[in-house]
N, C-alpha and C positions, 0 to 999 in steps of 0.2 A: 490545566495541564501541569504536570510536575516542573519545577525548575530543574531537577537533575535528571537524567537519561529521558530526557522528552523524546528522542526518537525511538527508545523501547515503547513508551506508551502508546506514541502514535501508531507503530507496527501492531501492537496488542488490541487496539481498538478497531483498526481495519480489520485484522484477523478475526476478531468477535463478530463486525457485522458481516462478514464475508460466509462465517461457519456456522454461525450460532443464531445471533439477531438478524435474520435474513425478513424482507418483507412478505416473501409469499408462504414460508413455511418456517418461522422462529422455532427453534429448538429451546424453549424456555426453561425446559428440565435439564438443561447442560449449561445453562448459563452461571458463569462464576459473582455475577453480581446482581441478580436476581432481587434481591432485597433492598436494592438502592432503584429498581427500575419503576419508574414514574407512569410508563404506559402500563405496566401489569397493576400498579396503583391504582389507577384510573379506569380500569376495568377492560382494556383493550381495545378502546375507540377506533374506529375507523378514520382513516384520513380522509381530510375532504381536498387535500391537493391533487391537482393533476398534474401527475410527473410528465415533463418533457423527456423525451428518449435522446439519449445522445448517441450519435455512430459513433461506435467505439474502435473500428479499424480506422489508423492513421493517425489517432489522436496523440496529444502529448502523454497522457493518461495511462495510453495502451503501451507507448514507449515504454515508459518509466516500469511499468508493471513486467514488459518482457525483459527488462536489464536485471531488476529484482529479482525475477524469477531464476534467471542464469546465474545468478550468483548465490542462489539459494542452492542449485544444484552444483556449485564449484566452490573451491576455498577462495579462489580469487581469478578475475579475468582482466586480460590485457584491454587497454582502449581500443585496440585493432580489432580485438575478438568480440567486443561487444560492438563495434560498427558494423560488422559481417551480419549482426542480428536483426539489423533494422534496415531499409533502403535508404533512408535519409540521413546522411551523417552529422548535418546539422542539428538536426531535431534530436540524435543520442547526443553529440555536446550538451546542447542545452539540458536534457535529463539528466545528465552526470551532473550538472552544476546544481540544478536546483534540489538532487536527491542528496547531494554531498550537504546542502544549505538546510534542508530538512533532517539532517542526521541519521538519513535512513540507508547511505551507504558510506563509505571511508576509502578516500584516494591514499594508497599506500605507494612505496618508491617502485622506481620504474614503470611508469605510466600502467599500474594495476588497480583494481576496484576490489572491495569487500565488503560483506556486509559487518556492520559494527561488532566488535567482539566484547 
């Protein structure tokens, strides 16, 4: 992880995993870092791990994703507007705090939030 602009690296790696490097149907031909891919260098081995599925609905991760998606679609939003997107206000408050700590969103004046500039 880079020391500078770690939030950009984190967002980029999540997008890469979500859109290109997927477990079900990887799109290796679109990968910008294919030359550094150990999975490819090792001949695309199958994983022996048994994945536990996580119930997505109601999780902190889903709440954080809902907030980030809303901020992708808007220049900025108030805390009250974000709280209307999720049934548990305390979970939104926790998500806002951790998203700021992870540098994935920014708090701006008048209780508003936006994606990093």
